[in-house]
N, CA, C and O of each residue as an XYZ file, in Angstrom:
768
protein
N      21.850    -32.872      2.994
C      21.431    -32.399      4.307
C      20.640    -31.097      4.183
O      19.571    -30.946      4.775
N      21.198    -30.141      3.388
C      20.554    -28.840      3.235
C      19.166    -28.991      2.618
O      18.203    -28.377      3.076
N      19.074    -29.826      1.561
C      17.773    -30.010      0.897
C      16.775    -30.700      1.820
O      15.592    -30.358      1.826
N      17.244    -31.662      2.591
C      16.339    -32.369      3.509
C      15.794    -31.425      4.567
O      14.603    -31.457      4.879
N      16.664    -30.582      5.122
C      16.215    -29.642      6.150
C      15.312    -28.568      5.567
O      14.331    -28.162      6.190
N      15.650    -28.109      4.361
C      14.797    -27.093      3.731
C      13.445    -27.676      3.366
O      12.441    -26.963      3.339
N      13.416    -28.969      3.085
C      12.144    -29.596      2.772
C      11.275    -29.802      3.995
O      10.049    -29.745      3.899
N      11.897    -30.043      5.156
C      11.100    -30.305      6.361
C      10.756    -29.031      7.121
O       9.825    -29.043      7.926
N      11.483    -27.918      6.891
C      11.208    -26.686      7.641
C       9.811    -26.148      7.396
O       9.127    -25.803      8.359
N       9.342    -26.057      6.122
C       7.980    -25.515      5.942
C       6.913    -26.363      6.620
O       5.953    -25.827      7.174
N       7.073    -27.677      6.579
C       6.084    -28.538      7.211
C       6.053    -28.389      8.720
O       4.984    -28.282      9.322
N       7.235    -28.381      9.328
C       7.278    -28.246     10.789
C       6.842    -26.849     11.215
O       6.186    -26.691     12.244
N       7.199    -25.846     10.438
C       6.775    -24.484     10.754
C       5.258    -24.353     10.612
O       4.611    -23.665     11.401
N       4.701    -25.013      9.611
C       3.249    -24.987      9.423
C       2.551    -25.640     10.604
O       1.521    -25.145     11.061
N       3.095    -26.747     11.108
C       2.493    -27.404     12.273
C       2.544    -26.500     13.498
O       1.600    -26.458     14.286
N       3.655    -25.775     13.654
C       3.807    -24.928     14.828
C       2.944    -23.678     14.737
O       2.341    -23.273     15.731
N       2.875    -23.065     13.572
C       2.213    -21.774     13.455
C       0.788    -21.853     12.908
O       0.116    -20.825     12.828
N       0.318    -23.007     12.541
C      -1.054    -23.124     12.034
C      -2.092    -22.684     13.068
O      -3.060    -22.019     12.699
N      -1.927    -23.033     14.351
C      -2.940    -22.604     15.322
C      -3.027    -21.090     15.504
O      -4.033    -20.596     16.014
N      -2.000    -20.342     15.098
C      -2.048    -18.893     15.331
C      -2.903    -18.183     14.302
O      -3.004    -16.957     14.330
N      -3.520    -18.922     13.397
C      -4.474    -18.299     12.482
C      -3.818    -17.584     11.328
O      -4.302    -16.539     10.892
N      -2.715    -18.129     10.821
C      -2.056    -17.470      9.706
C      -2.635    -17.905      8.371
O      -2.119    -17.512      7.325
N      -3.681    -18.696      8.380
C      -4.311    -19.107      7.141
C      -5.120    -17.970      6.535
O      -5.224    -16.898      7.131
N      -5.698    -18.193      5.346
C      -6.441    -17.123      4.683
C      -7.689    -16.681      5.444
O      -8.181    -15.575      5.221
N      -8.205    -17.519      6.330
C      -9.386    -17.151      7.108
C      -9.063    -16.949      8.581
O      -9.977    -16.879      9.403
N      -7.801    -16.855      8.929
C      -7.387    -16.757     10.319
C      -7.443    -15.339     10.852
O      -7.914    -14.413     10.192
N      -6.944    -15.205     12.076
C      -6.942    -13.907     12.759
C      -6.086    -12.900     11.994
O      -6.424    -11.719     11.914
N      -4.980    -13.379     11.436
C      -4.077    -12.488     10.712
C      -4.801    -11.840      9.547
O      -4.626    -10.649      9.289
N      -5.617    -12.622      8.837
C      -6.348    -12.072      7.704
C      -7.398    -11.066      8.166
O      -7.721    -10.135      7.428
N      -7.929    -11.235      9.362
C      -8.982    -10.340      9.845
C      -8.424     -8.992     10.295
O      -9.137     -7.991     10.239
N      -7.158     -8.940     10.742
C      -6.597     -7.714     11.292
C      -5.796     -6.904     10.284
O      -5.192     -5.897     10.653
N      -5.774     -7.311      9.036
C      -4.857     -6.696      8.091
C      -5.585     -6.158      6.879
O      -6.797     -6.316      6.737
N      -4.830     -5.525      6.016
C      -5.394     -4.937      4.806
C      -5.083     -5.740      3.555
O      -5.475     -5.331      2.462
N      -4.398     -6.858      3.673
C      -4.204     -7.745      2.540
C      -2.850     -7.671      1.859
O      -2.593     -8.461      0.951
N      -1.980     -6.765      2.251
C      -0.678     -6.679      1.600
C       0.323     -7.680      2.163
O       1.390     -7.873      1.582
N       0.002     -8.310      3.270
C       0.952     -9.169      3.960
C       1.315    -10.406      3.152
O       2.477    -10.811      3.131
N       0.345    -11.005      2.492
C       0.631    -12.192      1.696
C       1.562    -11.843      0.547
O       2.466    -12.615      0.228
N       1.357    -10.705     -0.072
C       2.233    -10.272     -1.151
C       3.659    -10.063     -0.643
O       4.619    -10.443     -1.313
N       3.795     -9.470      0.516
C       5.134     -9.238      1.085
C       5.817    -10.565      1.394
O       7.006    -10.727      1.119
N       5.082    -11.511      1.958
C       5.676    -12.814      2.239
C       6.099    -13.521      0.954
O       7.172    -14.121      0.897
N       5.259    -13.450     -0.071
C       5.609    -14.094     -1.344
C       6.838    -13.455     -1.977
O       7.700    -14.161     -2.500
N       6.928    -12.143     -1.938
C       8.098    -11.456     -2.489
C       9.347    -11.823     -1.696
O      10.401    -12.066     -2.284
N       9.243    -11.867     -0.383
C      10.398    -12.228      0.451
C      10.846    -13.655      0.178
O      12.042    -13.924      0.058
N       9.901    -14.557      0.080
C      10.254    -15.945     -0.212
C      10.842    -16.082     -1.611
O      11.740    -16.895     -1.828
N      10.345    -15.295     -2.559
C      10.925    -15.309     -3.900
C      12.368    -14.797     -3.866
O      13.243    -15.362     -4.523
N      12.617    -13.728     -3.102
C      13.978    -13.203     -2.995
C      14.921    -14.238     -2.373
O      16.062    -14.387     -2.811
N      14.439    -14.945     -1.359
C      15.251    -16.013     -0.762
C      15.473    -17.147     -1.748
O      16.572    -17.695     -1.826
N      14.441    -17.502     -2.500
C      14.568    -18.573     -3.490
C      15.560    -18.174     -4.576
O      16.356    -18.999     -5.024
N      15.515    -16.918     -4.997
C      16.393    -16.439     -6.059
C      17.862    -16.456     -5.628
O      18.751    -16.636     -6.461
N      18.114    -16.273     -4.353
C      19.502    -16.249     -3.880
C      19.932    -17.573     -3.263
O      20.933    -17.619     -2.548
N      19.198    -18.645     -3.522
C      19.496    -19.938     -2.897
C      20.880    -20.452     -3.253
O      21.573    -20.988     -2.388
N      21.301    -20.302     -4.506
C      22.628    -20.787     -4.902
C      23.732    -19.970     -4.225
O      24.752    -20.514     -3.801
N      23.512    -18.671     -4.132
C      24.479    -17.811     -3.447
C      24.595    -18.201     -1.986
O      25.695    -18.240     -1.435
N      23.468    -18.488     -1.359
C      23.487    -18.874      0.053
C      24.236    -20.190      0.257
O      24.988    -20.335      1.221
N      24.034    -21.138     -0.640
C      24.721    -22.426     -0.509
C      26.212    -22.239     -0.763
O      27.037    -22.850     -0.085
N      26.565    -21.391     -1.742
C      27.985    -21.140     -2.021
C      28.668    -20.420     -0.856
O      29.848    -20.647     -0.589
N      27.930    -19.558     -0.170
C      28.485    -18.832      0.971
C      28.571    -19.682      2.227
O      29.199    -19.300      3.215
N      27.933    -20.835      2.169
C      27.844    -21.662      3.372
C      29.232    -21.933      3.941
O      30.110    -22.488      3.279
N      29.389    -21.527      5.171
C      30.633    -21.782      5.888
C      30.325    -22.801      6.962
O      29.476    -23.673      6.774
N      30.979    -22.701      8.036
C      30.705    -23.599      9.153
C      29.353    -23.245      9.755
O      29.135    -22.100     10.151
N      28.446    -24.207      9.828
C      27.161    -23.912     10.461
C      27.367    -23.427     11.889
O      28.211    -23.940     12.624
N      26.594    -22.451     12.254
C      26.719    -21.837     13.569
C      25.706    -22.481     14.518
O      24.606    -21.965     14.714
N      26.096    -23.611     15.098
C      25.189    -24.392     15.922
C      24.755    -23.698     17.203
O      23.571    -23.705     17.542
N      25.696    -23.103     17.915
C      25.345    -22.454     19.181
C      24.466    -21.229     18.960
O      23.433    -21.061     19.609
N      24.895    -20.380     18.033
C      24.097    -19.182     17.753
C      22.748    -19.558     17.148
O      21.725    -18.953     17.470
N      22.753    -20.558     16.270
C      21.500    -21.040     15.693
C      20.590    -21.645     16.744
O      19.377    -21.438     16.720
N      21.178    -22.397     17.668
C      20.389    -22.975     18.761
C      19.795    -21.900     19.651
O      18.653    -22.012     20.097
N      20.582    -20.847     19.911
C      20.055    -19.734     20.707
C      18.906    -19.044     19.973
O      17.922    -18.639     20.592
N      19.034    -18.911     18.646
C      17.960    -18.291     17.861
C      16.715    -19.173     17.854
O      15.594    -18.667     17.905
N      16.909    -20.494     17.791
C      15.763    -21.414     17.866
C      15.087    -21.271     19.226
O      13.859    -21.237     19.313
N      15.892    -21.188     20.290
C      15.328    -20.992     21.632
C      14.551    -19.690     21.739
O      13.477    -19.645     22.340
N      15.103    -18.619     21.147
C      14.402    -17.340     21.150
C      13.093    -17.431     20.374
O      12.070    -16.899     20.804
N      13.132    -18.110     19.225
C      11.919    -18.264     18.422
C      10.857    -19.053     19.181
O       9.680    -18.693     19.166
N      11.270    -20.114     19.836
C      10.309    -20.910     20.616
C       9.762    -20.113     21.791
O       8.574    -20.203     22.100
N      10.619    -19.331     22.452
C      10.155    -18.501     23.573
C       9.157    -17.454     23.079
O       8.130    -17.229     23.719
N       9.452    -16.811     21.942
C       8.512    -15.839     21.383
C       7.180    -16.501     21.040
O       6.109    -15.939     21.271
N       7.271    -17.707     20.483
C       6.049    -18.420     20.111
C       5.216    -18.768     21.346
O       4.003    -18.560     21.358
N       5.865    -19.293     22.374
C       5.137    -19.691     23.585
C       4.514    -18.469     24.259
O       3.342    -18.497     24.635
N       5.288    -17.406     24.413
C       4.755    -16.187     25.036
C       3.639    -15.605     24.174
O       2.634    -15.128     24.700
N       3.810    -15.642     22.857
C       2.764    -15.154     21.964
C       1.478    -15.949     22.082
O       0.386    -15.383     22.043
N       1.607    -17.273     22.226
C       0.412    -18.115     22.392
C      -0.248    -17.858     23.736
O      -1.473    -17.782     23.825
N       0.565    -17.724     24.791
C       0.003    -17.501     26.121
C      -0.682    -16.140     26.192
O      -1.790    -16.026     26.717
N      -0.030    -15.120     25.669
C      -0.562    -13.755     25.720
C      -1.518    -13.447     24.571
O      -2.078    -12.354     24.496
N      -1.697    -14.404     23.689
C      -2.534    -14.242     22.495
C      -2.089    -13.020     21.691
O      -2.906    -12.207     21.258
N      -0.787    -12.914     21.505
C      -0.197    -11.829     20.736
C       0.209    -12.372     19.370
O       1.211    -13.074     19.236
N      -0.572    -12.042     18.382
C      -0.314    -12.529     17.037
C       1.026    -12.019     16.516
O       1.739    -12.741     15.818
N       1.366    -10.787     16.852
C       2.633    -10.214     16.409
C       3.826    -11.034     16.891
O       4.765    -11.271     16.130
N       3.795    -11.464     18.135
C       4.907    -12.255     18.690
C       4.981    -13.631     18.028
O       6.073    -14.137     17.768
N       3.837    -14.228     17.759
C       3.834    -15.527     17.102
C       4.412    -15.427     15.696
O       5.194    -16.281     15.279
N       4.032    -14.393     14.974
C       4.539    -14.235     13.621
C       6.009    -13.825     13.617
O       6.763    -14.224     12.730
N       6.417    -13.036     14.599
C       7.829    -12.692     14.723
C       8.653    -13.943     15.018
O       9.788    -14.063     14.558
N       8.086    -14.869     15.781
C       8.802    -16.115     16.065
C       9.034    -16.911     14.784
O      10.038    -17.614     14.669
N       8.127    -16.810     13.833
C       8.301    -17.488     12.547
C       9.501    -16.914     11.802
O      10.277    -17.662     11.207
N       9.658    -15.600     11.831
C      10.789    -14.972     11.153
C      12.108    -15.299     11.851
O      13.118    -15.549     11.191
N      12.098    -15.297     13.183
C      13.305    -15.645     13.935
C      13.667    -17.104     13.686
O      14.848    -17.443     13.611
N      12.668    -17.968     13.556
C      12.932    -19.380     13.279
C      13.568    -19.560     11.904
O      14.457    -20.394     11.734
N      13.118    -18.786     10.930
C      13.715    -18.849      9.594
C      15.182    -18.419      9.649
O      16.035    -19.052      9.026
N      15.480    -17.359     10.384
C      16.871    -16.921     10.551
C      17.679    -17.994     11.286
O      18.846    -18.218     10.963
N      17.071    -18.653     12.262
C      17.760    -19.711     13.000
C      18.087    -20.889     12.100
O      19.165    -21.474     12.208
N      17.170    -21.241     11.217
C      17.429    -22.335     10.281
C      18.593    -21.974      9.364
O      19.449    -22.816      9.091
N      18.633    -20.731      8.888
C      19.761    -20.302      8.063
C      21.071    -20.388      8.839
O      22.084    -20.840      8.304
N      21.053    -19.959     10.090
C      22.263    -20.030     10.917
C      22.706    -21.473     11.139
O      23.886    -21.797     11.002
N      21.767    -22.322     11.477
C      22.104    -23.716     11.783
C      22.621    -24.479     10.565
O      23.509    -25.323     10.681
N      22.059    -24.175      9.404
C      22.423    -24.942      8.217
C      23.556    -24.333      7.414
O      24.417    -25.054      6.909
N      23.567    -22.999      7.289
C      24.503    -22.366      6.368
C      25.496    -21.420      7.031
O      26.488    -21.045      6.407
N      25.263    -21.034      8.248
C      26.220    -20.195      8.952
C      25.921    -18.709      8.874
O      24.934    -18.275      8.279
N      26.815    -17.941      9.500
C      26.611    -16.494      9.634
C      26.684    -15.755      8.308
O      25.931    -14.805      8.093
N      27.570    -16.171      7.420
C      27.712    -15.454      6.148
C      26.432    -15.549      5.313
O      26.061    -14.588      4.639
N      25.769    -16.683      5.354
C      24.509    -16.827      4.621
C      23.418    -15.968      5.247
O      22.591    -15.390      4.541
N      23.419    -15.886      6.564
C      22.430    -15.033      7.231
C      22.679    -13.564      6.895
O      21.731    -12.808      6.683
N      23.946    -13.158      6.845
C      24.266    -11.781      6.457
C      23.819    -11.502      5.026
O      23.337    -10.409      4.730
N      23.973    -12.479      4.141
C      23.580    -12.287      2.743
C      22.063    -12.216      2.599
O      21.557    -11.561      1.688
N      21.340    -12.880      3.483
C      19.877    -12.936      3.380
C      19.188    -11.926      4.283
O      18.001    -12.079      4.573
N      19.894    -10.903      4.733
C      19.309     -9.955      5.684
C      18.125     -9.201      5.082
O      17.129     -8.982      5.772
N      18.211     -8.799      3.808
C      17.125     -7.991      3.249
C      15.810     -8.756      3.148
O      14.791     -8.241      3.608
N      15.776     -9.971      2.566
C      14.487    -10.685      2.534
C      13.913    -10.937      3.927
O      12.698    -10.888      4.118
N      14.787    -11.206      4.901
C      14.297    -11.436      6.264
C      13.764    -10.149      6.882
O      12.715    -10.158      7.526
N      14.477     -9.048      6.693
C      14.013     -7.765      7.226
C      12.762     -7.290      6.495
O      11.900     -6.648      7.094
N      12.657     -7.599      5.212
C      11.479     -7.205      4.430
C      10.226     -7.901      4.943
O       9.125     -7.359      4.846
N      10.395     -9.103      5.489
C       9.251     -9.837      6.039
C       8.650     -9.133      7.252
O       7.505     -9.408      7.612
N       9.391     -8.235      7.887
C       8.839     -7.490      9.022
C       7.648     -6.621      8.603
O       6.782     -6.314      9.422
N       7.610     -6.227      7.330
C       6.471     -5.450      6.843
C       5.182     -6.279      6.816
O       4.090     -5.722      6.705
N       5.305     -7.595      6.917
C       4.120     -8.455      6.917
C       3.477     -8.557      8.297
O       2.366     -9.069      8.427
N       4.168     -8.072      9.326
C       3.583     -8.111     10.667
C       2.537     -7.013     10.801
O       2.786     -5.880     10.389
N       1.376     -7.321     11.367
C       0.357     -6.288     11.549
C       0.832     -5.212     12.524
O       1.516     -5.501     13.506
N       0.459     -3.978     12.234
C       0.807     -2.877     13.128
C      -0.020     -2.967     14.401
O      -1.168     -3.410     14.355
N       0.534     -2.560     15.534
C      -0.264     -2.535     16.772
C      -1.437     -1.561     16.625
O      -1.292     -0.472     16.071
N      -2.580     -1.970     17.125
C      -3.790     -1.160     16.962
C      -3.653      0.199     17.641
O      -4.174      1.196     17.141
N      -2.962      0.246     18.772
C      -2.769      1.525     19.462
C      -1.966      2.488     18.600
O      -2.253      3.684     18.564
N      -0.959      1.965     17.907
C      -0.167      2.797     17.002
C      -1.008      3.279     15.831
O      -0.911      4.435     15.420
N      -1.830      2.389     15.300
C      -2.708      2.768     14.189
C      -3.641      3.893     14.616
O      -3.836      4.854     13.871
N      -4.218      3.781     15.809
C      -5.112      4.839     16.297
C      -4.373      6.154     16.504
O      -4.888      7.217     16.156
N      -3.172      6.092     17.064
C      -2.410      7.317     17.331
C      -1.990      8.016     16.044
O      -2.000      9.245     15.973
N      -1.623      7.248     15.035
C      -1.159      7.840     13.782
C      -2.326      8.276     12.904
O      -2.250      9.310     12.240
N      -3.406      7.495     12.896
C      -4.514      7.824     12.003
C      -5.397      8.947     12.522
O      -6.165      9.524     11.752
N      -5.306      9.274     13.814
C      -6.116     10.380     14.349
C      -5.914     11.677     13.579
O      -6.882     12.234     13.061
N      -4.679     12.175     13.491
C      -4.457     13.400     12.717
C      -4.741     13.230     11.227
O      -5.185     14.169     10.567
N      -4.487     12.034     10.698
C      -4.785     11.798      9.285
C      -6.291     11.868      9.019
O      -6.726     12.437      8.018
N      -7.074     11.286      9.920
C      -8.537     11.348      9.762
C      -9.038     12.778      9.850
O      -9.930     13.173      9.099
N      -8.467     13.556     10.764
C      -8.862     14.963     10.878
C      -8.582     15.700      9.573
O      -9.427     16.446      9.079
N      -7.394     15.488      9.020
C      -7.018     16.170      7.779
C      -7.922     15.755      6.626
O      -8.329     16.597      5.825
N      -8.238     14.475      6.534
C      -9.117     13.996      5.460
C     -10.510     14.590      5.607
O     -11.118     14.988      4.613
N     -11.021     14.656      6.817
C     -12.371     15.207      7.009
C     -12.401     16.705      6.705
O     -13.385     17.190      6.147
N     -11.348     17.452      7.058
C     -11.300     18.883      6.750
C     -11.279     19.102      5.245
O     -12.013     19.944      4.726
N     -10.431     18.339      4.536
C     -10.332     18.496      3.081
C     -11.632     18.080      2.403
O     -12.099     18.768      1.495
N     -12.224     16.968      2.829
C     -13.479     16.505      2.221
C     -14.603     17.499      2.462
O     -15.385     17.776      1.552
N     -14.700     18.042      3.669
C     -15.750     19.026      3.964
C     -15.547     20.289      3.135
O     -16.517     20.856      2.633
N     -14.315     20.736      2.986
C     -14.053     21.942      2.200
C     -14.373     21.718      0.723
O     -14.916     22.603      0.063
N     -14.042     20.551      0.211
C     -14.374     20.239     -1.188
C     -15.888     20.233     -1.405
O     -16.379     20.741     -2.413
N     -16.617     19.660     -0.458
C     -18.074     19.638     -0.579
C     -18.652     21.052     -0.511
O     -19.624     21.344     -1.208
N     -18.085     21.928      0.303
C     -18.530     23.328      0.368
C     -18.295     24.003     -0.980
O     -19.161     24.730     -1.469
N     -17.132     23.770     -1.583
C     -16.829     24.375     -2.884
C     -17.790     23.910     -3.965
O     -18.059     24.647     -4.913
N     -18.323     22.667     -3.830
C     -19.289     22.166     -4.802
C     -20.721     22.557     -4.458
O     -21.654     22.136     -5.142
N     -20.911     23.354     -3.412
C     -22.217     23.910     -3.086
C     -23.090     23.067     -2.179
O     -24.290     23.327     -2.087
N     -22.548     22.079     -1.513
C     -23.332     21.267     -0.594
C     -23.361     21.917      0.781
O     -22.361     22.488      1.215
N     -24.499     21.836      1.475
C     -24.538     22.341      2.855
C     -23.864     21.316      3.774
O     -24.399     20.232      4.004
N     -22.703     21.666      4.287
C     -21.872     20.712      5.032
C     -21.603     21.239      6.429
O     -21.331     22.423      6.626
N     -21.685     20.332      7.393
C     -21.256     20.620      8.755
C     -20.233     19.566      9.155
O     -20.341     18.404      8.761
N     -19.262     19.966      9.921
C     -18.240     19.015     10.335
C     -18.001     19.146     11.821
O     -17.868     20.250     12.349
N     -17.947     18.007     12.492
C     -17.624     17.963     13.911
C     -16.596     16.860     14.103
O     -16.949     15.681     14.132
N     -15.330     17.232     14.234
C     -14.262     16.228     14.341
C     -14.121     15.477     13.037
O     -13.808     16.064     12.002
N     -14.353     14.177     13.087
C     -14.248     13.357     11.882
C     -15.617     12.960     11.340
O     -15.715     12.076     10.488
N     -16.675     13.608     11.830
C     -18.037     13.353     11.354
C     -18.444     14.512     10.452
O     -18.424     15.672     10.863
N     -18.812     14.183      9.219
C     -19.243     15.180      8.245
C     -20.754     15.017      8.072
O     -21.238     13.921      7.790
N     -21.487     16.107      8.241
C     -22.946     16.071      8.095
C     -23.320     16.789      6.811
O     -22.984     17.957      6.611
N     -24.026     16.063      5.937
C     -24.528     16.633      4.689
C     -26.043     16.451      4.707
O     -26.539     15.353      4.455
N     -26.770     17.511      4.999
C     -28.224     17.408      5.103
C     -28.600     16.446      6.212
O     -28.236     16.646      7.370
N     -29.328     15.403      5.854
C     -29.758     14.419      6.842
C     -28.770     13.261      7.003
O     -28.994     12.369      7.820
N     -27.686     13.269      6.234
C     -26.715     12.172      6.256
C     -25.480     12.545      7.072
O     -25.025     13.689      7.064
N     -24.957     11.547      7.774
C     -23.707     11.731      8.511
C     -22.674     10.740      7.985
O     -22.935      9.543      7.874
N     -21.510     11.262      7.670
C     -20.409     10.434      7.190
C     -19.304     10.442      8.244
O     -18.958     11.491      8.787
N     -18.764      9.276      8.521
C     -17.704      9.141      9.513
C     -16.426      8.739      8.794
O     -16.413      7.752      8.057
N     -15.362      9.486      8.998
C     -14.059      9.135      8.449
C     -13.413      8.149      9.424
O     -13.155      8.487     10.579
N     -13.156      6.941      8.954
C     -12.605      5.890      9.809
C     -11.139      5.644      9.470
O     -10.587      6.283      8.574
N     -10.503      4.707     10.196
C      -9.080      4.426     10.016
C      -8.753      4.020      8.581
O      -7.708      4.396      8.052
N      -9.643      3.255      7.952
C      -9.366      2.794      6.595
C      -9.275      3.958      5.615
O      -8.584      3.858      4.601
N      -9.960      5.056      5.901
C      -9.953      6.215      5.016
C      -8.716      7.094      5.215
O      -8.449      7.971      4.394
N      -7.973      6.876      6.272
C      -6.841      7.741      6.577
C      -5.637      7.461      5.685
O      -4.805      8.346      5.486
N      -5.525      6.248      5.142
C      -4.448      5.933      4.213
C      -3.187      5.382      4.845
O      -2.170      5.267      4.160
N      -3.211      5.033      6.130
C      -2.003      4.541      6.790
C      -1.548      3.212      6.200
O      -0.360      3.026      5.936
N      -2.472      2.295      5.994
C      -2.095      0.993      5.440
C      -1.547      1.142      4.023
O      -0.622      0.429      3.632
N      -2.119      2.065      3.259
C      -1.615      2.306      1.909
C      -0.197      2.854      1.955
O       0.660      2.428      1.181
N       0.053      3.790      2.853
C       1.410      4.334      2.985
C       2.391      3.252      3.414
O       3.518      3.201      2.920
N       1.969      2.391      4.327
C       2.834      1.316      4.809
C       3.170      0.352      3.679
O       4.316     -0.079      3.546
N       2.175      0.013      2.867
C       2.404     -0.889      1.724
C       3.307     -0.243      0.690
O       4.198     -0.899      0.150
N       3.089      1.040      0.407
C       3.926      1.732     -0.572
C       5.367      1.861     -0.083
O       6.297      1.782     -0.886
N       5.565      2.058      1.211
C       6.926      2.083      1.752
C       7.614      0.739      1.548
O       8.783      0.684      1.168
N       6.887     -0.337      1.802
C       7.454     -1.665      1.629
C       7.823     -1.908      0.165
O       8.903     -2.420     -0.129
N       6.938     -1.548     -0.737
C       7.220     -1.746     -2.159
C       8.327     -0.808     -2.647
O       9.065     -1.148     -3.572
N       8.442      0.356     -2.037
C       9.503      1.280     -2.406
C      10.880      0.756     -2.046
O      11.864      1.135     -2.680
N      10.975     -0.101     -1.052
C      12.259     -0.683     -0.677
C      12.781     -1.667     -1.715
O      13.983     -1.925     -1.793
N      11.865     -2.215     -2.512
C      12.306     -3.165     -3.528
C      13.049     -2.438     -4.604
O      13.510     -3.057     -5.563
């Protein structure tokens, strides 16, 4: 039973979540910095590595709680599709995985698998408003340091906010230069 359900879950999940653009050319790939696939692979490897432990821990399957989690996952998916919220659709995938663990193996297996499931949260894209709010001060700091370094090397530099002017050239410090995605990826890898 366990092997049959584990074999059909990826296929059914792929059918449900394929329209949300989780493929390599989908919306998820366009909004991210590329660390998400690595995080998902590491999480799936951690779950695969503990598969025997999860089966040994299997107690009474938690049908009601698992059914409620499936309902929550479906509700998140539907609302995510209606509102075109990629984060909600991807969160529904994680909740569905937890629901499958609950339905098949019970609460003890879900407790044992908490870290790989929680680690998958790092694969969700950050909200753009949060990225803008956090990277604003980071961009300012990067532009101040870069302008000062250029002055020390003898270049005629002017700076206005995050725009650095060197002679006839203007350089703009953007979100990618602030290092937020790098810090987020390093935090995720530091948890391992």
